[in-house]
C-alpha positions, -999 to +999 in steps of 0.1 A: -086+665-553-112+638-558-142+641-535-141+613-508-179+606-512-176+603-549-145+580-546-164+557-522-194+557-544-174+548-575-155+521-554-188+506-544-202+506-580-171+487-591-177+462-563-213+459-574-203+452-609-177+426-599-202+408-577-229+412-604-209+393-629-206+363-605-243+365-596-252+367-633-232+336-639-252+317-613-285+331-627-275+319-662-265+285-649-300+282-633-322+299-660-301+302-692-308+282-723-275+264-723-283+243-693-320+242-698-324+205-704-302+196-674-321+220-652-355+208-663-345+172-654-333+184-620-366+201-614-390+174-626-370+143-618-381+109-631-419+106-633-422+076-657-433+098-686-414+118-711-417+156-706-419+181-735-387+200-730-392+222-760-425+235-747-409+241-712-381+261-728-406+282-748-430+289-719-406+290-689-369+292-698-370+316-727-392+343-711-375+339-677-341+345-692-354+373-714-362+393-683-333+382-660-307+388-687-318+424-691-298+432-660-306+451-629-283+463-601-285+429-582-289+448-549-307+420-532-282+392-539-253+416-530-271+425-498-274+388-489-237+383-495-226+413-475-248+402-446-231+367-447-198+386-446-208+403-414-204+369-397-168+364-409-177+339-436-165+340-472-197+350-489-184+338-523-189+303-510-226+309-508-233+328-539-258+303-552-282+312-524-279+350-531-299+345-563-330+334-543-343+369-535-333+381-570-355+354-587-383+361-563-381+398-571-382+390-608-414+371-603-429+401-586-419+423-615-438+401-639-469+403-618-465+440-611-463+448-647-495+429-655-514+446-626-501+480-635-508+475-672-472+485-679-456+483-713-419+487-706-396+472-680-358+480-681-364+498-715-377+466-731-412+451-736-427+436-704-429+398-704-467+399-708-464+422-739-437+400-756-449+365-746-486+370-737-506+374-705-510+337-698-473+329-702-464+358-679-488+349-652-477+313-651-440+323-652-444+348-623-459+319-602-430+296-612-404+322-601-419+324-566-410+287-560-382+278-583-352+294-564-360+276-532-349+244-550-313+255-545-319+257-507-336+223-504-310+204-524-279+220-508-256+201-485-239+234-473-266+242-448-280+224-419-316+212-417-322+238-390-309+266-412-331+254-441-362+254-419-355+289-405-350+302-441-382+285-453-401+300-424-389+335-432-396+330-469-432+320-462-437+349-438-422+375-461-440+363-492-473+365-474-464+401-463-455+409-499-489+396-511-508+415-485-488+447-492-495+444-529-532+438-523-534+470-502-516+489-529-540+476-556-570+486-534-556+521-532-549+527-569-581+511-579-599+535-555-617+507-536-612+529-505-615+566-498-580+580-506-585+607-479-587+580-452-552+567-460-526+578-435-488+582-440-484+554-415-506+532-437-483+540-466-451+532-447-466+499-435-476+489-470-442+498-484-426+479-455-445+448-466-447+453-504-412+465-512-394+458-480-403+421-477-378+408-502-349+431-490-357+420-455-357+384-466-324+389-484-309+402-452-324+374-431-313+348-456-277+360-452-280+362-414-292+326-411-265+313-434-241+332-412-255+315-381-268+347-366-289+346-334-326+354-335-321+390-323-295+396-351-318+380-377-347+403-367-325+434-366-310+427-401-345+419-415-358+452-402-328+470-417-334+454-450-371+461-450-365+498-441-341+501-470-370+488-491-393+516-478-367+542-486-361+527-520-399+528-527-402+564-516-374+574-539-388+553-567-421+571-564-404+605-565-381+596-594-411+584-614-424+620-618-392+636-629-366+630-657-346+601-644-334+566-654-362+552-633-389+570-653-371+563-686-370+525-679-407+524-672-418+542-703-416+579-694-424+605-667-456+600-646-463+563-651-474+562-615-499+590-622-514+569-651-517+540-627-534+563-601-509+552-575-512+564-539-477+573-528-462+592-499-458+620-524-495+621-530-506+617-494-485+646-483-498+669-510-534+659-503-529+667-466-518+703-474-537+710-506-566+735-507-600+719-515-598+728-552-563+714-557-571+683-536-602+675-558-583+681-590-554+658-580-577+630-570-597+634-602-566+631-623-553+601-604-587+584-605-589+589-643-557+568-650-548+592-677-520+588-702-523+624-713-490+641-708-506+675-701-527+661-673-497+641-659-477+673-658-506+691-641-507+664-614-469+666-610-470+703-606-496+700-579-474+675-560-444+699-562-465+729-553-469+717-518-432+709-514-440+672-513-408+664-532-386+678-504-407+661-478-405+626-492-367+630-499-362+640-462-384+611-451-364+585-472-331+598-458-342+599-422-356+563-423-325+547-437-301+567-416-319+558-384-320+522-394-283+521-401-275+534-366-289+502-351-268+480-374-237+502-369-239+497-331-247+460-333-218+448-355-180+454-353-162+471-382-154+448-411-151+450-449-187+437-453-200+463-428-181+490-448-197+478-480-232+478-464-227+514-454-217+523-489-248+505-502-269+527-479-252+558-494-257+544-529-294+540-524-298+574-508-283+590-539-298+568-565-310+578-599-309+546-618 
């Protein structure tokens, strides 16, 4: 007999793939080469001068589509759609808005890869490797603003809804920038690593990784005409999913997984010297010799496989892997309880619960 959990997981993956096709169609309409001239005209309007469409395609459209077309699970847009469904609306009627958090996320990936000196993203060259640092920096900036054009031009939403979404967009993008800044300070060792608490980490992950998932949820809630309390609760739920996602991503980076493979191999975070919950837990328990050794390896930003393995062994030595897994599970399960009690059963709520389970068991 087929295991019920496996059946539900497979069912959700099928649903994700089906929605992903629709989302990818919208992304291609907005960023693909086929509609590039039409889209450029929509963006720039009539300014009295002739624009250089060929250069825009080479510096914006081509590199943007290069990264977007590589795929991704499209969790953020699917999340937005499912939240819309909580409010008894047909989420397929609003699919063009679901790509907003996905395009914003893509912009952050471009900047992250530059800041982390990464080489690979989704098993392909990073944008700054393929197209150059200057093109990548400018494109990342463009991606932070471009998707909001769909919101501004839409006649499906009221002016009040647009203002609420814009306010949340600004607030969450600021949180994201601050969270990323803190993370950069940590892995560039601008502060004493021993002074960083687990609460500091959780807040940074809440802002850095949680901001866009929180925004994806709030976007769906506002489209669904949610009240302020519902918007806040769903935003917190989304951001907490982001924290759990980040904790698991940090863990999967130091073992054989699709996550580590897509970023160029095991221990990429060790090379970057990243301060993760994994690291903080090990440092709290480590003896003075191990603590100094782990900090030294992280601070060296080494690419040496032997040293990366040594650091990974130190993390596992203090059962930090088990600790962070339990933390990730606990955070998301507690957050789901609030949503479960606040909304009646529905197909969208069932899918949201399946999404939680999918993230808790991820290795992609």
